[in-house]
Each structure stands twice: as C-alpha cells, then as structure tokens.
C-alpha positions in Angstrom: 0.7 10.4 -9.8 -0.4 7.1 -11.5 0.8 8.2 -14.9 4.5 8.3 -14.0 6.5 5.5 -15.6 8.0 4.7 -12.2 4.7 4.3 -10.5 3.2 2.3 -13.3 6.2 0.0 -13.2 5.8 -0.4 -9.4 2.1 -1.1 -9.9 2.9 -3.7 -12.5 5.5 -5.4 -10.3 3.1 -5.4 -7.3 0.4 -6.9 -9.5 2.7 -9.7 -10.6 3.9 -10.3 -7.1 0.3 -10.6 -5.8 -0.5 -13.2 -8.4 2.6 -15.3 -7.8 3.1 -15.2 -4.0 1.2 -17.8 -2.1 -0.6 -15.7 0.5 -2.4 -18.2 2.7 -5.1 -16.2 4.5 -5.5 -13.3 2.1 -5.4 -15.1 -1.3 -8.8 -13.9 -2.4 -8.1 -10.3 -1.4 -4.7 -10.5 -3.1 -6.4 -11.5 -6.3 -8.9 -8.6 -5.9 -6.0 -6.2 -5.4 -4.2 -7.6 -8.5 -7.4 -7.0 -10.6 -7.8 -3.5 -9.3 -4.1 -2.7 -9.9 -4.5 -3.9 -13.5 -7.4 -1.5 -13.9 -5.4 1.4 -12.4 -2.5 0.5 -14.7 -4.8 0.5 -17.7 -6.6 3.7 -16.7 -3.6 5.5 -15.2 -4.4 8.9 -16.8 -8.0 8.9 -15.5 -6.9 7.9 -12.0 -4.1 10.5 -12.0 -6.5 13.2 -13.0 -9.4 12.3 -10.7 -8.1 10.5 -7.6 -6.2 12.7 -5.2 -8.6 14.0 -2.5 -8.0 11.2 0.1 -4.4 11.8 0.8 -4.1 9.2 3.7 -5.1 6.3 1.4 -3.0 7.6 -1.5 0.1 8.0 0.7 -0.4 4.6 2.2 -0.7 3.1 -1.3 2.5 4.8 -2.3 4.2 3.4 0.8 3.1 -0.1 -0.1 4.4 0.4 -3.6 7.8 1.4 -2.3 8.2 -1.7 -0.2 10.6 -4.4 -1.5 8.2 -7.1 -0.6 4.5 -6.9 0.4 3.5 -9.0 3.4 0.3 -10.9 3.9 -0.6 -8.4 6.6 -0.5 -5.6 4.0 -3.1 -7.1 1.7 -6.3 -6.0 3.4 -4.9 -2.4 3.8 -3.9 -2.4 0.1 -7.4 -3.5 -0.8 -8.9 -0.6 1.2 -6.5 1.9 -0.5 -7.5 0.6 -3.9 -11.2 0.6 -3.1 -11.0 4.3 -2.0 -9.4 5.1 -5.4 -12.1 3.2 -7.2 -14.8 4.9 -5.2 -13.5 8.4 -6.0 -13.0 7.6 -9.6 -16.5 6.2 -10.1 -18.2 9.0 -8.2 -16.4 11.5 -10.4 -17.1 9.7 -13.7 -20.3 7.9 -13.0 -20.8 4.2 -12.6 -21.6 3.8 -16.3 -18.0 4.6 -17.0 -16.8 1.9 -14.6 -15.3 -1.4 -15.9 -16.4 -4.8 -14.5 -13.6 -4.9 -12.0 -14.5 -1.5 -10.5 -18.2 -2.5 -10.4 -17.4 -5.8 -8.7 -15.1 -4.0 -6.2 -17.9 -1.6 -5.2 -20.4 -4.3 -5.0 -18.0 -6.2 -2.6 -18.1 -3.2 -0.3 -21.8 -2.5 -0.4 -22.9 -6.2 -0.1 -20.0 -7.8 1.6 -19.4 -8.4 5.3 -16.0 -6.7 5.7 -17.4 -3.1 6.0 -20.6 -1.3 6.9 -21.5 2.4 6.8 -21.4 2.7 10.5 -18.6 0.4 11.6 -16.5 3.2 12.8 -13.4 2.5 10.6 -11.5 5.1 8.8 -12.1 3.2 5.6 -15.9 3.2 6.0 -16.1 6.8 7.1 -14.0 7.8 4.0 -15.7 5.5 1.5 -19.3 6.1 2.5 -19.1 9.8 3.7 -15.9 11.7 3.2 -15.5 11.0 -0.5 -19.1 11.8 -1.5 -19.1 14.9 0.6 -15.8 16.1 -0.7 -17.1 15.8 -4.2 -20.3 17.7 -3.4 -18.0 20.4 -1.9 -15.8 20.5 -5.0 -18.8 20.8 -7.3 -20.3 23.6 -5.2 -17.0 25.5 -5.3 -16.7 25.1 -9.0 -20.3 26.4 -9.5 -19.5 29.3 -7.2 -16.4 30.2 -9.2 -18.3 30.0 -12.5 -21.0 32.3 -11.2 -18.5 34.7 -9.6 -16.4 34.9 -12.8 -19.4 35.0 -15.2 -19.8 38.0 -17.5 -23.3 38.5 -16.4 -23.8 41.6 -14.3 -24.9 41.0 -10.7 -27.9 42.9 -9.4 
C-alpha cells in the first residue's frame, strides 16, 4: 500500500501541509504526524510489507490521505493511525530496527498522558493488546505450517 507512487505523493503532500498549516490546538501533534509520515515515506517498502493487520486504522489513514484538506479535528486521529502502523512495524522488526522518530513515538504512548492500557479506547485496545496478540497468532500459524509441511515423517 505505502509503496505506490500515488500514496507516497499523498503522504508527502500531507506532511508538507501539516508543517505549513497553523493548527492552533494540535500543533505539537501535527508535527509528530509530519515526522512519522516522513518515516513512512522513507521506509515505504517496509511499511507496505509489514503493516496491514489493523484494517480499521489503515483504512482511516487512507481516508485522511484522500481528503482535500485535513482539519484540526483530524490530527489526533491521524496520530493514532500512524502510531498503530509504527507499533506493528516495530513489533515485527524489533525495536533495534526502529529509527529515532519511531522510538520517540512509542515512548510518547507508553509514558504520555493521552493513552493507557486500560482506558477503553479502540486505539489502546489495538495498540496494547490486538497487535501483539495478532503477531503471536501469525507466528504460531507460520510455525504450524512449517511443521505440517516439513519433510520429516510424523509418528
């Protein structure tokens, strides 16, 4: 998804828009979004390959990309979409493969005041529980398939 020229162009345009538009209340979050958009633009192949399990957030992100103009009310939701992508990517590749922007974004979730593990929001439920569990499930399925398709005789 992120590797298509059209999507990368939209990401780049949105990043520029966020850095030029004078959001009053969400200025700090707009800058966080711009930084994460730059990371996704730079690592589009990795994000395309690894980030697709959380369809709601991916679809919402695509919806925001398709808007002519992003509004201030969209900024926090955009940040959540991007954080979900970063979470999935870093869980799949390991935190050692994360850049400074991704590490800072994750630290913002874990140490900030906007979210907590048990706040009951869709974001927190997905970030803290659904993504890690979906990855454990995927790894388990991969292992099962390897064992099932191995050349070793079963007893």
